N, C-alpha and C positions, 0 to 999 in steps of 0.2 A: 831746599830753597836754591834757586839758581844763583851762581856766583859770577859777578861781573867785575872786570878789571878796568879802572879808569886811569889812563896814563896822561897826566896833564901837569904842567908846572905851576898852575894857578891853584894854590892850596885852598883858597876860599871857595872856589868852584867845586873842588873835590869834596870839601866838608859839606857844602850845601847839597850836592847830589847824593852823597852818602846818607845824609840825614833824611832827605825827601823820599828815598827809595827803601829805607830800612825795614819797612813793614812788608815789603814784597820781594826784595832781593838782598843778597849779601854782597856788598860793594867793597872791593879792595881798591885803594888808591896808591898811585906811585907818581912822584914828581921828577924822577930821573930814569933813564934806561937801565941803570944798574939795579935800582930798587924794583923796577918792573920785572926784570929777569929773576930776581930773588923770589918774588911772589909767584911767577909762572912755574918755577922749579919746585917750590915748596907748597903750593896750593893746588890740590887736585881738582879736576872737573870745573875749570873755568869755562863758562858758557859763552862769553862774548867779551871782546876787548874794544873799548873806546880809546882812540889814540889821537892826541893833539899833534898836528903837523909841525908845530914849533914848540920845542922843549928847551927853552933857554938857549944855550949854545949848541944844542943837539938838533939833528934833523930827523923829524918824525918819519920821513920816507925811508931813511936808512934803517931805522928801527923796525918799520913795517917789513922791509925786505928780510931782515934777520928773523923776525918773529915767524913769518910765513915759511922760512926754511926750517926752523927748529920746532915750530908748533903749527904745522900746516892745517890741522883740523879745527883750529879755533878761529871763528870768524872775527874780522876786524872792521870797525867803522871809524873813519877818520873824522876828527873834529877840528875846526879851525875858524878863525875870524878873517883869514886871508885866502879864501878859496878862489883860485883862478883855473881856467880851463886846463892848463898844463899840469897843475898839481892834481886836479880831479882825475884826469885821464891816467897820469902816472900812478896814482894811488890804485886805480882799478887794475891797471896793467900789473902792478906788483901783488895784487891779490886782495885788496880791500873790497868789502861788500858794498859799501855805500859811503856817503859823505854828508856830514852834519855841520852846519855853520853856527857860529856863536852870534848872539847870546843863545844859550841852550834852554829850550823850553822842556820842562819835566814831562809834559804829556807826550811831546814828540820823542823824548828819550825812551819812555816806556813803549811807545809804538815800535821804535827801532829794536828794542830789546826783544819784544815778542816776535818780531819779524825775522830777526837774524840770529837769535841765540842758537847755540849748538843743540841739535836734536839727538838725544842719546840712543834712540832706537836704531841709528845707522851704524851700530858697532857689533852686530851679532853674526857677521858673515864668516864663512870658512876660507881656507887658503885658495880655493879654486874660484873665488868670487871677488869682485871689486865692490867695496862699500859705496852705496849711493850717497852723494853729498847733498846736504840741504842747501843748494845753491840758489840765492836770490840775486839776480843781476839785471841791471839795465844796460850793462856794457856789452861789448862784442866778445863772445866766448872764443878764447884761443890763446895758446902760448907759443905758437910758431913764430919764427923770425919775421915772416911776411906780415903777420897780423900785428906784431909789435911795431913794425915800421909804419903800418897804416895808422895805428893809434898815435904815434909820434906826429905824423902829418896832421891828423885831426886836432891834436892838442895845439899845434902851432898856428893852424889856419883858422880855428874856430873864432877867436876874438876879432878877426879882421873882417873887412868887407869884400875880400878877394873872392871872385867867382871860382867855383870848384867843379871839376868834371870828374865823375866817378865812372870808371870802366870796369866791366866784369861780366861774366856769363850770367844768364838768368838764374835766379835763386841764390846768388852769392851774398846778398845782403846790402845791395846798393842803397835802398831807401832807408835801411836801418842806420847806415853810416851818415847819410844826409841828415836824418833826424838827430843823430848824435851831435853833428856839427852845429845844428841849430840850437839844441839844448844847452850847449856850452858856449854859445856865441854871446849871450847876454842880451840878445835882441828881445824887445818886449812884445812884438807882434807874433802872429801865429805861424806855424809851419804848414804850408799849403802845397800838397803834392798833386800832380796831374800826370797821368799816363798818356803820353802823346800818341801811343800806338792804339789805345783803346777808344779813341774818339774819331768819328768820321772826319775826313779831311775838310769837308765843307762846313763843319761845325767848330773845328778847333780854334779858329781865329776868334770867334765870338766867345768861346769858353775862356780864352786867355785874356782878352781885352775888354769884354763886356759889350753891351749894345744899348741903344736907345729904343724907345717904343716906336714901332713902325719901320725899323731899320731893314727888315726883311719880312717876308710872309711868315706869319706866326708869332712875330715879336709883339705880343699884346701889351707888354710893359717893359720898362727899362730893367736891366740886370747888370750888376757889377761883374767884372771878370776876375779870374784867379789872381792876376797881378794886383788888382785893386784890393782884393781880400787879404793879400799877403803884406799889406802896408805895415812898415816897421818890423816886418818879420822876414821869413824865408820862403821863396817859391822853389819847388823842386820839380824840374821838368824831366820826368823819366822817359827813356827811349826817345831822346831828342833827335836821334838819327832818322826817325820816321816822318818828320815834318817836311812839307814841300819846300821847294826852293823859294817860291813866292813868300811864304810865311817866314822863312829864314831871313829874308830881306827886312821884313817888318820887325821881326824880333831883334835884329841887329840895330835897327834904328831906335827901338825902345831902350836897349841897353846903352846906347851911346848918349841918348838925351835924358834918360831917367824920367820919361813921361809917356803917357798913353792917351789915346782918344778912343771913346766908345765907337763901335760901328754905328754909323748914322749920326754921330755927334760931332761937334766942333770944339768943345771945351777940352783943353789940355789938363791932364791930371798928373801932378808931380808925384813921383814915387821915391820911397826910401825902402828898398828891399835888398835882400841878399839872394843871389841866384846860385842854385846848385843844379847841375844837369847830370844825366847819366845815360849810358847806352850799353847794350850788350853786343853792338856791332863793332867791327874794326873800322874806326872812324877814318884812319888814313886811307883805307881802300875806298871809302865813300867819297873822299876828296879827290882821289885819283880818278874815280869814275864820274867826277863832276856832279855828284849827287848831293854833296854837302859843301857849303861855302867855307873856304879857308879863313876868310876874315871873321866869320862867326865863330869858327873853332878857336881862333886866337883870343876872341873876346870872352868865351865861356871857360877857357882852360887856363885861368890864372894859376891854379894848382891842380894837378892831376893825381887822383888816387886810383891805383890799380888793385882791385880786389882779386886775390887768387882763387881759382876753383878749389873745391873741397878735396879733389883727388891730389892736389899739390900741397896740401897741409894735413896729411894723415895723422901727424902727431897731435892734432887737436881733436881727434875722434873721441878719445876717452872723456875729455872734459865736456864735449858736446853731448855725449851719451848720458853722462851723469846729470847734466843740467836739464835736458828734455825729459828724462825719466822722472826727475824730481817734479818738474812742472806738471806733467800729465798724471803722475801718481796723486798729486794734490787735487787736480781737477776731477779725477774719477774716484777720489777718496779710497785709494788702494794703499795697503801697507807694504809697499815694495821697498826692500832694503838692500838688495844685491843685484849685481849684473854678472852673469857667468863670463869668465875670461874668453871663452870660445865666441861669445857674442862680439866682443871687441875685435877679435881676429877676423871674424866674418865681415864686420863693418869696414875694417881697414883694407880688405882686399877688393871691395866693390868700387867701381869707378865713379859713381855718383854723378851721372849726367845732369840731374836736376839740382845738384849742389845742396846747400843747407836746407832749402825748401823741401826737397825730396827726403833728406835725412830726417827732418822734423816729422814728416808724415809717417815714415817707417817706424820711428820710435813711438809715435802716437798709437799706431796700430799694435805695436808690441805690448805697450802698457795695457791696452784694452784687452788683449788676448791673455795676458798673464793671470793665472788663477791661483798663484801662491805669493810668496814674498820675494821672488826673484825673477829676473828676465833671463830666459833660456834661449838657446839657439833656435828652437822651433817657433819661437814667437816673432822672429825676424822674417818679414815677408818682403823680400826685395822685388823690385819691379822688373821681372825677367823680360817682359815685352819691350820696355824702354831700353833695357840693357842690350837686347838683340838688335834693336834699331840702331843703337849707338855703335854696335859692332859692324853693322852694314856700312857706316860712314867711313870705315877704313878704306873702302874701295873708291871713295871720292877724292883720290889723291894720285901721286905718281906711283909707279910700280915698286920702287925701293921702299918708300914710306909705307905702302900697303902691306908689303911682306913683313916689315919690322913691326907694324901695329898688330898684325895677325899673330906673329911669333910671340909678342908680349902677352896677348890675350890667352894664347894656348898655355904659356908658362904659368900665368896667374891661375888659370883654371886647374891645371895639374897640381900646383902647389896646394890649392884649396882642397882638392879631392883627396890629397895625401897628407892632410893636416900638417903641411910644411915640412914633411920628412924629405930631405934632399935626395937621399939615395933612391927612395921609392919614386920620387918625382922624375929623376933623371932616367930611371928604368922605364917608366911609363912613356916618356917622351922619346926614348931611343937615342939618348945622347949621354956622354960621359958626365960624371960629377964635376970635373974641371970645366967642361963646356957650359954646364948649367950655372956654375958659380960666375963665370965670365958674363953670361947673358943677364943674370940677376943684377950684377954690377952695372952693366951697360944700360939697362932699362930703369935703374934706380928703384928696384922692387924691394920693399921693406919686408924682412922676414921677422916674424914675432915668435 
């Protein structure tokens, strides 16, 4: 029988849950951090912890941080009657799986137990393998400093109406962050995304603002636009750097007045929406080139979120690998429990020009190819064509930068071929070990 630990200072709630679940689960209850730790140390095989965020004079987040340090393999779901966006995101950042609000419904509690309880089959791997975690997350996967900073910004900005501009390369997760801001905003309306680069320029205005019947050839009936559909919610304008200067002027007017008119119409429609925009372009350069209006930039960038490329947060590779292996193993009904450590080393040396989107596809393929209970190096199929093209980009710069980029690529390649043995790598490159160490430090190359 699965063992569940409920940490909550409401004794009546603890008794009620324990009694309701007695025929399915063994429920231990604790009303203080001290008692919770006694149970954790003395009760083996706890499958899941439910933790109240307020424990009398104690802070549940502090206890969560301590539990994840001492018992990292036990999933934790936070319970509270005082859920706010900052506590939700801080809980996720500290390692909580999810968030459950009071009053607690027993059916919901059972659903959470079945979804998040620890899966014992992930404990059979040897020393040369990493256990696959049964990760279930709606959050942004990562432990790096940059990602923690992003989550702090998201927590602070979510409950406000401040417009947000998300900057980052393709595949870094801009829409995911936008959706997260909406989810924690408390807004009752929908999240409405639109990719400005995917719609022909002569159609995007009607897509955004809607149109009346007969407004143009082919307009056989009236149609609401994306802004109207996002009423009381959030509109996400992805690749906003692609819209024309003319449309930028109209968009600025809409943001200033909070109202729109359909194409071919005269009626003004008042809006209550949250705007989030994103681009993978260097928007300062677009303004310098007179391609993007500075006044629109200032209007949409109340808060700016900079998403780092995956190559700059290699410390997140292990977590991302575990997460996506778990996702695709479940999808393909495969009993994968381990990841060879050589796989992680290989993934950490690749530059990931397609960022997390490319990473997800690589792991998807690896899980499909795996014919046993582990992910091995031969299952990882990196996009060598894309990688070659990215290497060609080193020449689209000045000479000194091109030489440095090529030197870094050669060092990474040699390290990979020599399994990160420094003496063999320096011999292959024809340089001394001292010189190799200096260049590794210069280029911030991570040696595993």
